[in-house]
TORKOL-4160 file (C-alpha; in steps of 0.2 Angstrom, whole numbers, padded with zeros to 4 digits, m for minus):
462
<pt num="1" X="0082" Y="m0237" Z="m0211"/>
<pt num="2" X="0084" Y="m0221" Z="m0201"/>
<pt num="3" X="0086" Y="m0209" Z="m0216"/>
<pt num="4" X="0089" Y="m0195" Z="m0203"/>
<pt num="5" X="0100" Y="m0198" Z="m0188"/>
<pt num="6" X="0092" Y="m0206" Z="m0174"/>
<pt num="7" X="0097" Y="m0193" Z="m0160"/>
<pt num="8" X="0086" Y="m0181" Z="m0171"/>
<pt num="9" X="0070" Y="m0192" Z="m0168"/>
<pt num="10" X="0073" Y="m0191" Z="m0149"/>
<pt num="11" X="0076" Y="m0172" Z="m0150"/>
<pt num="12" X="0061" Y="m0170" Z="m0159"/>
<pt num="13" X="0050" Y="m0180" Z="m0147"/>
<pt num="14" X="0057" Y="m0171" Z="m0131"/>
<pt num="15" X="0056" Y="m0153" Z="m0141"/>
<pt num="16" X="0038" Y="m0156" Z="m0146"/>
<pt num="17" X="0032" Y="m0166" Z="m0130"/>
<pt num="18" X="0023" Y="m0177" Z="m0143"/>
<pt num="19" X="0016" Y="m0193" Z="m0136"/>
<pt num="20" X="0026" Y="m0208" Z="m0134"/>
<pt num="21" X="0014" Y="m0219" Z="m0144"/>
<pt num="22" X="0011" Y="m0207" Z="m0159"/>
<pt num="23" X="0022" Y="m0215" Z="m0170"/>
<pt num="24" X="0012" Y="m0232" Z="m0170"/>
<pt num="25" X="0001" Y="m0237" Z="m0184"/>
<pt num="26" X="m0016" Y="m0237" Z="m0174"/>
<pt num="27" X="m0012" Y="m0219" Z="m0170"/>
<pt num="28" X="m0010" Y="m0214" Z="m0187"/>
<pt num="29" X="m0024" Y="m0224" Z="m0195"/>
<pt num="30" X="m0034" Y="m0215" Z="m0181"/>
<pt num="31" X="m0029" Y="m0197" Z="m0186"/>
<pt num="32" X="m0031" Y="m0200" Z="m0204"/>
<pt num="33" X="m0049" Y="m0205" Z="m0201"/>
<pt num="34" X="m0052" Y="m0190" Z="m0190"/>
<pt num="35" X="m0044" Y="m0178" Z="m0203"/>
<pt num="36" X="m0055" Y="m0185" Z="m0216"/>
<pt num="37" X="m0072" Y="m0182" Z="m0205"/>
<pt num="38" X="m0064" Y="m0165" Z="m0201"/>
<pt num="39" X="m0065" Y="m0158" Z="m0219"/>
<pt num="40" X="m0078" Y="m0149" Z="m0228"/>
<pt num="41" X="m0085" Y="m0152" Z="m0246"/>
<pt num="42" X="m0070" Y="m0143" Z="m0253"/>
<pt num="43" X="m0057" Y="m0154" Z="m0243"/>
<pt num="44" X="m0053" Y="m0139" Z="m0232"/>
<pt num="45" X="m0048" Y="m0143" Z="m0214"/>
<pt num="46" X="m0058" Y="m0136" Z="m0202"/>
<pt num="47" X="m0051" Y="m0126" Z="m0188"/>
<pt num="48" X="m0050" Y="m0137" Z="m0172"/>
<pt num="49" X="m0045" Y="m0134" Z="m0154"/>
<pt num="50" X="m0027" Y="m0130" Z="m0154"/>
<pt num="51" X="m0023" Y="m0146" Z="m0144"/>
<pt num="52" X="m0031" Y="m0156" Z="m0157"/>
<pt num="53" X="m0020" Y="m0149" Z="m0171"/>
<pt num="54" X="m0004" Y="m0151" Z="m0160"/>
<pt num="55" X="m0008" Y="m0169" Z="m0157"/>
<pt num="56" X="m0013" Y="m0173" Z="m0175"/>
<pt num="57" X="0003" Y="m0164" Z="m0181"/>
<pt num="58" X="0014" Y="m0174" Z="m0169"/>
<pt num="59" X="0006" Y="m0191" Z="m0175"/>
<pt num="60" X="0009" Y="m0186" Z="m0194"/>
<pt num="61" X="0027" Y="m0180" Z="m0191"/>
<pt num="62" X="0031" Y="m0196" Z="m0181"/>
<pt num="63" X="0026" Y="m0206" Z="m0196"/>
<pt num="64" X="0034" Y="m0195" Z="m0209"/>
<pt num="65" X="0018" Y="m0187" Z="m0217"/>
<pt num="66" X="0026" Y="m0171" Z="m0216"/>
<pt num="67" X="0013" Y="m0161" Z="m0228"/>
<pt num="68" X="m0001" Y="m0166" Z="m0217"/>
<pt num="69" X="0009" Y="m0161" Z="m0201"/>
<pt num="70" X="0011" Y="m0144" Z="m0209"/>
<pt num="71" X="m0006" Y="m0142" Z="m0214"/>
<pt num="72" X="m0010" Y="m0143" Z="m0194"/>
<pt num="73" X="0004" Y="m0132" Z="m0189"/>
<pt num="74" X="m0002" Y="m0119" Z="m0202"/>
<pt num="75" X="m0019" Y="m0120" Z="m0194"/>
<pt num="76" X="m0011" Y="m0115" Z="m0177"/>
<pt num="77" X="0000" Y="m0100" Z="m0184"/>
<pt num="78" X="m0015" Y="m0094" Z="m0193"/>
<pt num="79" X="m0029" Y="m0095" Z="m0180"/>
<pt num="80" X="m0019" Y="m0096" Z="m0163"/>
<pt num="81" X="m0005" Y="m0084" Z="m0166"/>
<pt num="82" X="m0002" Y="m0081" Z="m0148"/>
<pt num="83" X="m0003" Y="m0098" Z="m0142"/>
<pt num="84" X="0012" Y="m0105" Z="m0132"/>
<pt num="85" X="0013" Y="m0119" Z="m0144"/>
<pt num="86" X="0019" Y="m0108" Z="m0158"/>
<pt num="87" X="0037" Y="m0110" Z="m0155"/>
<pt num="88" X="0035" Y="m0130" Z="m0156"/>
<pt num="89" X="0025" Y="m0126" Z="m0171"/>
<pt num="90" X="0037" Y="m0117" Z="m0180"/>
<pt num="91" X="0051" Y="m0129" Z="m0176"/>
<pt num="92" X="0040" Y="m0142" Z="m0182"/>
<pt num="93" X="0039" Y="m0134" Z="m0198"/>
<pt num="94" X="0057" Y="m0131" Z="m0200"/>
<pt num="95" X="0061" Y="m0149" Z="m0195"/>
<pt num="96" X="0049" Y="m0156" Z="m0208"/>
<pt num="97" X="0057" Y="m0147" Z="m0222"/>
<pt num="98" X="0074" Y="m0152" Z="m0216"/>
<pt num="99" X="0069" Y="m0171" Z="m0216"/>
<pt num="100" X="0063" Y="m0168" Z="m0234"/>
<pt num="101" X="0079" Y="m0161" Z="m0237"/>
<pt num="102" X="0071" Y="m0144" Z="m0243"/>
<pt num="103" X="0084" Y="m0134" Z="m0234"/>
<pt num="104" X="0079" Y="m0116" Z="m0241"/>
<pt num="105" X="0062" Y="m0119" Z="m0234"/>
<pt num="106" X="0070" Y="m0126" Z="m0217"/>
<pt num="107" X="0081" Y="m0110" Z="m0216"/>
<pt num="108" X="0066" Y="m0100" Z="m0218"/>
<pt num="109" X="0056" Y="m0107" Z="m0203"/>
<pt num="110" X="0072" Y="m0109" Z="m0191"/>
<pt num="111" X="0076" Y="m0091" Z="m0195"/>
<pt num="112" X="0058" Y="m0086" Z="m0192"/>
<pt num="113" X="0059" Y="m0096" Z="m0174"/>
<pt num="114" X="0076" Y="m0087" Z="m0170"/>
<pt num="115" X="0069" Y="m0069" Z="m0174"/>
<pt num="116" X="0053" Y="m0071" Z="m0166"/>
<pt num="117" X="0060" Y="m0079" Z="m0150"/>
<pt num="118" X="0077" Y="m0073" Z="m0149"/>
<pt num="119" X="0081" Y="m0073" Z="m0131"/>
<pt num="120" X="0073" Y="m0090" Z="m0127"/>
<pt num="121" X="0079" Y="m0108" Z="m0128"/>
<pt num="122" X="0068" Y="m0110" Z="m0143"/>
<pt num="123" X="0075" Y="m0096" Z="m0153"/>
<pt num="124" X="0093" Y="m0101" Z="m0149"/>
<pt num="125" X="0087" Y="m0119" Z="m0155"/>
<pt num="126" X="0081" Y="m0111" Z="m0171"/>
<pt num="127" X="0098" Y="m0103" Z="m0174"/>
<pt num="128" X="0107" Y="m0118" Z="m0171"/>
<pt num="129" X="0096" Y="m0128" Z="m0184"/>
<pt num="130" X="0097" Y="m0114" Z="m0195"/>
<pt num="131" X="0116" Y="m0118" Z="m0196"/>
<pt num="132" X="0114" Y="m0136" Z="m0197"/>
<pt num="133" X="0102" Y="m0133" Z="m0213"/>
<pt num="134" X="0116" Y="m0123" Z="m0221"/>
<pt num="135" X="0128" Y="m0136" Z="m0219"/>
<pt num="136" X="0116" Y="m0149" Z="m0226"/>
<pt num="137" X="0113" Y="m0137" Z="m0241"/>
<pt num="138" X="0131" Y="m0136" Z="m0245"/>
<pt num="139" X="0132" Y="m0119" Z="m0240"/>
<pt num="140" X="0147" Y="m0120" Z="m0228"/>
<pt num="141" X="0152" Y="m0102" Z="m0227"/>
<pt num="142" X="0134" Y="m0097" Z="m0223"/>
<pt num="143" X="0134" Y="m0110" Z="m0210"/>
<pt num="144" X="0151" Y="m0104" Z="m0201"/>
<pt num="145" X="0143" Y="m0086" Z="m0201"/>
<pt num="146" X="0127" Y="m0093" Z="m0192"/>
<pt num="147" X="0137" Y="m0102" Z="m0180"/>
<pt num="148" X="0149" Y="m0088" Z="m0176"/>
<pt num="149" X="0134" Y="m0078" Z="m0174"/>
<pt num="150" X="0128" Y="m0090" Z="m0160"/>
<pt num="151" X="0144" Y="m0091" Z="m0151"/>
<pt num="152" X="0144" Y="m0071" Z="m0149"/>
<pt num="153" X="0125" Y="m0070" Z="m0145"/>
<pt num="154" X="0124" Y="m0086" Z="m0133"/>
<pt num="155" X="0142" Y="m0090" Z="m0127"/>
<pt num="156" X="0134" Y="m0101" Z="m0115"/>
<pt num="157" X="0119" Y="m0107" Z="m0124"/>
<pt num="158" X="0113" Y="m0125" Z="m0124"/>
<pt num="159" X="0122" Y="m0129" Z="m0141"/>
<pt num="160" X="0137" Y="m0116" Z="m0139"/>
<pt num="161" X="0149" Y="m0132" Z="m0139"/>
<pt num="162" X="0143" Y="m0138" Z="m0156"/>
<pt num="163" X="0143" Y="m0121" Z="m0163"/>
<pt num="164" X="0162" Y="m0120" Z="m0159"/>
<pt num="165" X="0165" Y="m0137" Z="m0167"/>
<pt num="166" X="0154" Y="m0135" Z="m0183"/>
<pt num="167" X="0164" Y="m0118" Z="m0186"/>
<pt num="168" X="0180" Y="m0128" Z="m0188"/>
<pt num="169" X="0172" Y="m0141" Z="m0200"/>
<pt num="170" X="0163" Y="m0127" Z="m0210"/>
<pt num="171" X="0180" Y="m0117" Z="m0212"/>
<pt num="172" X="0188" Y="m0133" Z="m0216"/>
<pt num="173" X="0176" Y="m0137" Z="m0230"/>
<pt num="174" X="0179" Y="m0119" Z="m0239"/>
<pt num="175" X="0198" Y="m0122" Z="m0237"/>
<pt num="176" X="0200" Y="m0109" Z="m0223"/>
<pt num="177" X="0213" Y="m0119" Z="m0215"/>
<pt num="178" X="0222" Y="m0106" Z="m0205"/>
<pt num="179" X="0206" Y="m0098" Z="m0198"/>
<pt num="180" X="0200" Y="m0116" Z="m0195"/>
<pt num="181" X="0215" Y="m0120" Z="m0184"/>
<pt num="182" X="0212" Y="m0103" Z="m0174"/>
<pt num="183" X="0195" Y="m0110" Z="m0170"/>
<pt num="184" X="0204" Y="m0126" Z="m0165"/>
<pt num="185" X="0214" Y="m0117" Z="m0152"/>
<pt num="186" X="0198" Y="m0106" Z="m0147"/>
<pt num="187" X="0188" Y="m0122" Z="m0143"/>
<pt num="188" X="0201" Y="m0131" Z="m0134"/>
<pt num="189" X="0204" Y="m0117" Z="m0124"/>
<pt num="190" X="0185" Y="m0113" Z="m0121"/>
<pt num="191" X="0181" Y="m0130" Z="m0116"/>
<pt num="192" X="0197" Y="m0135" Z="m0109"/>
<pt num="193" X="0196" Y="m0153" Z="m0098"/>
<pt num="194" X="0179" Y="m0158" Z="m0108"/>
<pt num="195" X="0175" Y="m0170" Z="m0122"/>
<pt num="196" X="0173" Y="m0154" Z="m0132"/>
<pt num="197" X="0192" Y="m0151" Z="m0130"/>
<pt num="198" X="0195" Y="m0169" Z="m0137"/>
<pt num="199" X="0183" Y="m0166" Z="m0151"/>
<pt num="200" X="0192" Y="m0150" Z="m0156"/>
<pt num="201" X="0209" Y="m0159" Z="m0158"/>
<pt num="202" X="0199" Y="m0173" Z="m0166"/>
<pt num="203" X="0193" Y="m0160" Z="m0180"/>
<pt num="204" X="0211" Y="m0155" Z="m0182"/>
<pt num="205" X="0217" Y="m0172" Z="m0185"/>
<pt num="206" X="0204" Y="m0176" Z="m0198"/>
<pt num="207" X="0208" Y="m0160" Z="m0207"/>
<pt num="208" X="0228" Y="m0162" Z="m0207"/>
<pt num="209" X="0225" Y="m0181" Z="m0214"/>
<pt num="210" X="0214" Y="m0173" Z="m0227"/>
<pt num="211" X="0227" Y="m0161" Z="m0232"/>
<pt num="212" X="0240" Y="m0174" Z="m0230"/>
<pt num="213" X="0251" Y="m0165" Z="m0217"/>
<pt num="214" X="0255" Y="m0181" Z="m0210"/>
<pt num="215" X="0268" Y="m0174" Z="m0198"/>
<pt num="216" X="0255" Y="m0163" Z="m0190"/>
<pt num="217" X="0242" Y="m0177" Z="m0191"/>
<pt num="218" X="0255" Y="m0188" Z="m0180"/>
<pt num="219" X="0258" Y="m0173" Z="m0168"/>
<pt num="220" X="0239" Y="m0171" Z="m0165"/>
<pt num="221" X="0236" Y="m0190" Z="m0163"/>
<pt num="222" X="0249" Y="m0190" Z="m0150"/>
<pt num="223" X="0240" Y="m0174" Z="m0142"/>
<pt num="224" X="0224" Y="m0184" Z="m0140"/>
<pt num="225" X="0232" Y="m0199" Z="m0133"/>
<pt num="226" X="0241" Y="m0189" Z="m0121"/>
<pt num="227" X="0223" Y="m0182" Z="m0117"/>
<pt num="228" X="0218" Y="m0199" Z="m0115"/>
<pt num="229" X="0201" Y="m0198" Z="m0109"/>
<pt num="230" X="0188" Y="m0201" Z="m0123"/>
<pt num="231" X="0172" Y="m0204" Z="m0114"/>
<pt num="232" X="0157" Y="m0193" Z="m0120"/>
<pt num="233" X="0169" Y="m0186" Z="m0136"/>
<pt num="234" X="0167" Y="m0191" Z="m0154"/>
<pt num="235" X="0184" Y="m0200" Z="m0154"/>
<pt num="236" X="0189" Y="m0218" Z="m0149"/>
<pt num="237" X="0205" Y="m0223" Z="m0142"/>
<pt num="238" X="0207" Y="m0236" Z="m0157"/>
<pt num="239" X="0202" Y="m0223" Z="m0169"/>
<pt num="240" X="0215" Y="m0211" Z="m0165"/>
<pt num="241" X="0229" Y="m0226" Z="m0164"/>
<pt num="242" X="0223" Y="m0231" Z="m0181"/>
<pt num="243" X="0224" Y="m0213" Z="m0188"/>
<pt num="244" X="0241" Y="m0211" Z="m0182"/>
<pt num="245" X="0247" Y="m0228" Z="m0188"/>
<pt num="246" X="0239" Y="m0224" Z="m0205"/>
<pt num="247" X="0249" Y="m0206" Z="m0205"/>
<pt num="248" X="0264" Y="m0215" Z="m0201"/>
<pt num="249" X="0263" Y="m0227" Z="m0215"/>
<pt num="250" X="0258" Y="m0213" Z="m0228"/>
<pt num="251" X="0273" Y="m0202" Z="m0222"/>
<pt num="252" X="0284" Y="m0217" Z="m0226"/>
<pt num="253" X="0288" Y="m0223" Z="m0209"/>
<pt num="254" X="0282" Y="m0241" Z="m0212"/>
<pt num="255" X="0292" Y="m0249" Z="m0198"/>
<pt num="256" X="0284" Y="m0237" Z="m0185"/>
<pt num="257" X="0267" Y="m0239" Z="m0193"/>
<pt num="258" X="0268" Y="m0258" Z="m0192"/>
<pt num="259" X="0271" Y="m0257" Z="m0173"/>
<pt num="260" X="0257" Y="m0243" Z="m0171"/>
<pt num="261" X="0244" Y="m0256" Z="m0180"/>
<pt num="262" X="0250" Y="m0270" Z="m0169"/>
<pt num="263" X="0246" Y="m0260" Z="m0154"/>
<pt num="264" X="0228" Y="m0259" Z="m0158"/>
<pt num="265" X="0218" Y="m0275" Z="m0151"/>
<pt num="266" X="0208" Y="m0284" Z="m0163"/>
<pt num="267" X="0192" Y="m0294" Z="m0160"/>
<pt num="268" X="0175" Y="m0297" Z="m0167"/>
<pt num="269" X="0169" Y="m0281" Z="m0161"/>
<pt num="270" X="0184" Y="m0270" Z="m0165"/>
<pt num="271" X="0180" Y="m0261" Z="m0180"/>
<pt num="272" X="0197" Y="m0252" Z="m0180"/>
<pt num="273" X="0206" Y="m0268" Z="m0174"/>
<pt num="274" X="0199" Y="m0277" Z="m0190"/>
<pt num="275" X="0206" Y="m0262" Z="m0201"/>
<pt num="276" X="0224" Y="m0263" Z="m0193"/>
<pt num="277" X="0224" Y="m0281" Z="m0196"/>
<pt num="278" X="0221" Y="m0278" Z="m0214"/>
<pt num="279" X="0234" Y="m0265" Z="m0215"/>
<pt num="280" X="0246" Y="m0278" Z="m0207"/>
<pt num="281" X="0242" Y="m0290" Z="m0221"/>
<pt num="282" X="0245" Y="m0276" Z="m0234"/>
<pt num="283" X="0262" Y="m0272" Z="m0226"/>
<pt num="284" X="0267" Y="m0290" Z="m0228"/>
<pt num="285" X="0265" Y="m0295" Z="m0210"/>
<pt num="286" X="0254" Y="m0311" Z="m0215"/>
<pt num="287" X="0258" Y="m0321" Z="m0201"/>
<pt num="288" X="0254" Y="m0308" Z="m0188"/>
<pt num="289" X="0237" Y="m0303" Z="m0196"/>
<pt num="290" X="0233" Y="m0321" Z="m0197"/>
<pt num="291" X="0236" Y="m0324" Z="m0179"/>
<pt num="292" X="0226" Y="m0307" Z="m0175"/>
<pt num="293" X="0211" Y="m0313" Z="m0184"/>
<pt num="294" X="0211" Y="m0332" Z="m0180"/>
<pt num="295" X="0197" Y="m0331" Z="m0166"/>
<pt num="296" X="0187" Y="m0320" Z="m0176"/>
<pt num="297" X="0169" Y="m0329" Z="m0180"/>
<pt num="298" X="0174" Y="m0344" Z="m0169"/>
<pt num="299" X="0159" Y="m0350" Z="m0157"/>
<pt num="300" X="0148" Y="m0335" Z="m0164"/>
<pt num="301" X="0136" Y="m0344" Z="m0176"/>
<pt num="302" X="0122" Y="m0344" Z="m0164"/>
<pt num="303" X="0124" Y="m0326" Z="m0162"/>
<pt num="304" X="0125" Y="m0322" Z="m0182"/>
<pt num="305" X="0112" Y="m0332" Z="m0189"/>
<pt num="306" X="0106" Y="m0334" Z="m0207"/>
<pt num="307" X="0087" Y="m0330" Z="m0209"/>
<pt num="308" X="0077" Y="m0327" Z="m0223"/>
<pt num="309" X="0091" Y="m0335" Z="m0234"/>
<pt num="310" X="0081" Y="m0337" Z="m0250"/>
<pt num="311" X="0074" Y="m0320" Z="m0251"/>
<pt num="312" X="0092" Y="m0313" Z="m0247"/>
<pt num="313" X="0100" Y="m0323" Z="m0261"/>
<pt num="314" X="0087" Y="m0319" Z="m0274"/>
<pt num="315" X="0089" Y="m0300" Z="m0272"/>
<pt num="316" X="0109" Y="m0300" Z="m0268"/>
<pt num="317" X="0112" Y="m0308" Z="m0284"/>
<pt num="318" X="0100" Y="m0297" Z="m0294"/>
<pt num="319" X="0107" Y="m0282" Z="m0287"/>
<pt num="320" X="0126" Y="m0286" Z="m0286"/>
<pt num="321" X="0125" Y="m0285" Z="m0267"/>
<pt num="322" X="0134" Y="m0295" Z="m0254"/>
<pt num="323" X="0120" Y="m0304" Z="m0245"/>
<pt num="324" X="0131" Y="m0305" Z="m0228"/>
<pt num="325" X="0130" Y="m0285" Z="m0230"/>
<pt num="326" X="0111" Y="m0286" Z="m0229"/>
<pt num="327" X="0112" Y="m0298" Z="m0215"/>
<pt num="328" X="0123" Y="m0286" Z="m0205"/>
<pt num="329" X="0112" Y="m0272" Z="m0208"/>
<pt num="330" X="0096" Y="m0281" Z="m0204"/>
<pt num="331" X="0104" Y="m0288" Z="m0188"/>
<pt num="332" X="0107" Y="m0271" Z="m0182"/>
<pt num="333" X="0091" Y="m0264" Z="m0188"/>
<pt num="334" X="0079" Y="m0275" Z="m0183"/>
<pt num="335" X="0086" Y="m0290" Z="m0174"/>
<pt num="336" X="0078" Y="m0300" Z="m0188"/>
<pt num="337" X="0060" Y="m0296" Z="m0182"/>
<pt num="338" X="0049" Y="m0293" Z="m0197"/>
<pt num="339" X="0036" Y="m0283" Z="m0187"/>
<pt num="340" X="0048" Y="m0271" Z="m0179"/>
<pt num="341" X="0044" Y="m0252" Z="m0181"/>
<pt num="342" X="0055" Y="m0238" Z="m0175"/>
<pt num="343" X="0050" Y="m0221" Z="m0167"/>
<pt num="344" X="0055" Y="m0214" Z="m0184"/>
<pt num="345" X="0042" Y="m0223" Z="m0193"/>
<pt num="346" X="0053" Y="m0236" Z="m0200"/>
<pt num="347" X="0046" Y="m0253" Z="m0202"/>
<pt num="348" X="0052" Y="m0270" Z="m0205"/>
<pt num="349" X="0067" Y="m0280" Z="m0206"/>
<pt num="350" X="0077" Y="m0268" Z="m0215"/>
<pt num="351" X="0068" Y="m0254" Z="m0206"/>
<pt num="352" X="0063" Y="m0244" Z="m0222"/>
<pt num="353" X="0052" Y="m0228" Z="m0220"/>
<pt num="354" X="0038" Y="m0227" Z="m0231"/>
<pt num="355" X="0043" Y="m0211" Z="m0239"/>
<pt num="356" X="0060" Y="m0219" Z="m0245"/>
<pt num="357" X="0052" Y="m0235" Z="m0250"/>
<pt num="358" X="0040" Y="m0228" Z="m0262"/>
<pt num="359" X="0054" Y="m0222" Z="m0272"/>
<pt num="360" X="0060" Y="m0239" Z="m0276"/>
<pt num="361" X="0045" Y="m0250" Z="m0275"/>
<pt num="362" X="0041" Y="m0251" Z="m0293"/>
<pt num="363" X="0060" Y="m0256" Z="m0297"/>
<pt num="364" X="0057" Y="m0270" Z="m0283"/>
<pt num="365" X="0041" Y="m0276" Z="m0291"/>
<pt num="366" X="0028" Y="m0268" Z="m0279"/>
<pt num="367" X="0020" Y="m0255" Z="m0289"/>
<pt num="368" X="0005" Y="m0253" Z="m0275"/>
<pt num="369" X="0014" Y="m0252" Z="m0260"/>
<pt num="370" X="0006" Y="m0248" Z="m0243"/>
<pt num="371" X="0016" Y="m0244" Z="m0227"/>
<pt num="372" X="0010" Y="m0259" Z="m0219"/>
<pt num="373" X="0017" Y="m0270" Z="m0234"/>
<pt num="374" X="0034" Y="m0266" Z="m0227"/>
<pt num="375" X="0031" Y="m0279" Z="m0212"/>
<pt num="376" X="0032" Y="m0293" Z="m0225"/>
<pt num="377" X="0049" Y="m0299" Z="m0226"/>
<pt num="378" X="0051" Y="m0302" Z="m0245"/>
<pt num="379" X="0044" Y="m0285" Z="m0248"/>
<pt num="380" X="0055" Y="m0276" Z="m0235"/>
<pt num="381" X="0071" Y="m0286" Z="m0242"/>
<pt num="382" X="0066" Y="m0283" Z="m0261"/>
<pt num="383" X="0064" Y="m0264" Z="m0259"/>
<pt num="384" X="0079" Y="m0263" Z="m0247"/>
<pt num="385" X="0090" Y="m0271" Z="m0258"/>
<pt num="386" X="0086" Y="m0258" Z="m0272"/>
<pt num="387" X="0089" Y="m0245" Z="m0261"/>
<pt num="388" X="0106" Y="m0251" Z="m0254"/>
<pt num="389" X="0111" Y="m0255" Z="m0272"/>
<pt num="390" X="0107" Y="m0236" Z="m0276"/>
<pt num="391" X="0118" Y="m0232" Z="m0261"/>
<pt num="392" X="0132" Y="m0243" Z="m0267"/>
<pt num="393" X="0133" Y="m0235" Z="m0284"/>
<pt num="394" X="0133" Y="m0218" Z="m0276"/>
<pt num="395" X="0146" Y="m0221" Z="m0263"/>
<pt num="396" X="0158" Y="m0231" Z="m0276"/>
<pt num="397" X="0156" Y="m0248" Z="m0267"/>
<pt num="398" X="0162" Y="m0241" Z="m0250"/>
<pt num="399" X="0151" Y="m0252" Z="m0237"/>
<pt num="400" X="0156" Y="m0239" Z="m0223"/>
<pt num="401" X="0147" Y="m0225" Z="m0232"/>
<pt num="402" X="0132" Y="m0235" Z="m0237"/>
<pt num="403" X="0130" Y="m0240" Z="m0218"/>
<pt num="404" X="0132" Y="m0220" Z="m0214"/>
<pt num="405" X="0119" Y="m0216" Z="m0226"/>
<pt num="406" X="0107" Y="m0229" Z="m0220"/>
<pt num="407" X="0107" Y="m0221" Z="m0203"/>
<pt num="408" X="0114" Y="m0203" Z="m0204"/>
<pt num="409" X="0106" Y="m0198" Z="m0221"/>
<pt num="410" X="0112" Y="m0198" Z="m0239"/>
<pt num="411" X="0117" Y="m0179" Z="m0240"/>
<pt num="412" X="0127" Y="m0182" Z="m0223"/>
<pt num="413" X="0136" Y="m0196" Z="m0229"/>
<pt num="414" X="0140" Y="m0188" Z="m0247"/>
<pt num="415" X="0148" Y="m0173" Z="m0237"/>
<pt num="416" X="0158" Y="m0183" Z="m0225"/>
<pt num="417" X="0165" Y="m0194" Z="m0241"/>
<pt num="418" X="0168" Y="m0178" Z="m0251"/>
<pt num="419" X="0179" Y="m0171" Z="m0237"/>
<pt num="420" X="0188" Y="m0188" Z="m0234"/>
<pt num="421" X="0206" Y="m0189" Z="m0242"/>
<pt num="422" X="0212" Y="m0202" Z="m0243"/>
<pt num="423" X="0197" Y="m0213" Z="m0247"/>
<pt num="424" X="0203" Y="m0226" Z="m0234"/>
<pt num="425" X="0188" Y="m0233" Z="m0224"/>
<pt num="426" X="0195" Y="m0229" Z="m0208"/>
<pt num="427" X="0198" Y="m0211" Z="m0212"/>
<pt num="428" X="0180" Y="m0210" Z="m0219"/>
<pt num="429" X="0172" Y="m0217" Z="m0203"/>
<pt num="430" X="0181" Y="m0205" Z="m0192"/>
<pt num="431" X="0174" Y="m0191" Z="m0203"/>
<pt num="432" X="0156" Y="m0196" Z="m0198"/>
<pt num="433" X="0149" Y="m0183" Z="m0188"/>
<pt num="434" X="0136" Y="m0189" Z="m0178"/>
<pt num="435" X="0140" Y="m0200" Z="m0163"/>
<pt num="436" X="0126" Y="m0213" Z="m0166"/>
<pt num="437" X="0129" Y="m0215" Z="m0184"/>
<pt num="438" X="0148" Y="m0218" Z="m0181"/>
<pt num="439" X="0144" Y="m0231" Z="m0167"/>
<pt num="440" X="0132" Y="m0238" Z="m0180"/>
<pt num="441" X="0144" Y="m0240" Z="m0193"/>
<pt num="442" X="0156" Y="m0249" Z="m0181"/>
<pt num="443" X="0143" Y="m0261" Z="m0177"/>
<pt num="444" X="0137" Y="m0264" Z="m0195"/>
<pt num="445" X="0154" Y="m0267" Z="m0202"/>
<pt num="446" X="0159" Y="m0279" Z="m0187"/>
<pt num="447" X="0143" Y="m0289" Z="m0191"/>
<pt num="448" X="0148" Y="m0289" Z="m0208"/>
<pt num="449" X="0166" Y="m0295" Z="m0204"/>
<pt num="450" X="0159" Y="m0309" Z="m0193"/>
<pt num="451" X="0147" Y="m0314" Z="m0207"/>
<pt num="452" X="0161" Y="m0315" Z="m0219"/>
<pt num="453" X="0171" Y="m0326" Z="m0207"/>
<pt num="454" X="0157" Y="m0337" Z="m0204"/>
<pt num="455" X="0148" Y="m0340" Z="m0220"/>
<pt num="456" X="0153" Y="m0338" Z="m0240"/>
<pt num="457" X="0143" Y="m0328" Z="m0252"/>
<pt num="458" X="0129" Y="m0342" Z="m0254"/>
<pt num="459" X="0126" Y="m0340" Z="m0235"/>
<pt num="460" X="0134" Y="m0358" Z="m0232"/>
<pt num="461" X="0143" Y="m0359" Z="m0217"/>
<pt num="462" X="0162" Y="m0361" Z="m0220"/>
């Protein structure tokens, strides 16, 4: 489970130049032992060579041992204030608090990084992450101002494109729609002919749907389809076609909506194709819907196996979960490998990180949980099911939101769901703001669809 989006993990590793092996279990065990030997009788950590502090902090951060990482970074700030590693250290402090969802502290450290290293890539990165922390903190007005500051101070900075786009969404969230539309126009012009132009119009499409401005939504979808090239953007062709068809349906143009839904091809791997088929079914086109979905699941049994059936059925019945959804996540997370471990220190079949697992271990019946216990299938599935059940309750049973939270973080999923109007699954999926997370949702939901076609709720082949 990637509680925070995977892209951030790779940003962290490239930014800190941390060793690629620093997330593995043996590296963590070694550093814990070395730290124990580096403490005095009062348990205070000794001042070590700066490179040693950097390495140990990297290992702790990669394994989500945030307080321990900060202890080493504070040593650097206190004893090596002029060392070249200070920008990296300040970023690490902010990022660790961000991952703990302590956004007030994250803003403090990112702002310090920006102020002390303003006209450097590090300083620009600090300002960008300060805005991101405000977004996750629910302070959209403050976020908009930070991102505007970025566009003024660093119009050609590394994150200028995302600053423009984040302004649009932040203004939308505080209901400054006219100003948001002004920034759509500014962004489209500033980045004309690039994927950012597509993303700006996509932001407008989502905003107009949430406002139920169906005419404008249809026009914006047509504009996107006219631009056509969605490579490297946050939009997909089938997604835009679905949002147009949905807007047509909601505006009362049912006949046109049916034609638009039919134009979205369906397959086992097409998320929006599957949703279009469901909409056609609801619009009374039963025969067409059946024909579109008739091949889904055929000849795919070997690619979609049922493993750990007894464990899955036990926990799913206890937690009112569909075991096929658990399989869909497991397939995407670990490819059913119990010993899998990610660079984000997620372990086991459902890729649980330890700091999340210990919130639910007692409920699952494992009061004395150790990190390596998460490699045990029964333990991992039991704790994971408690967590997924909590997400199901939090997000009203919307599986897309559960998958989003699992990959992109609960606070992000909650924010995207809060601005989703209407609460249609496809509309929600379009609001997901991280490309990797959106792609993850598509894959998990496609997996889930195939598993539902192949197996009943007892995981018996149909």
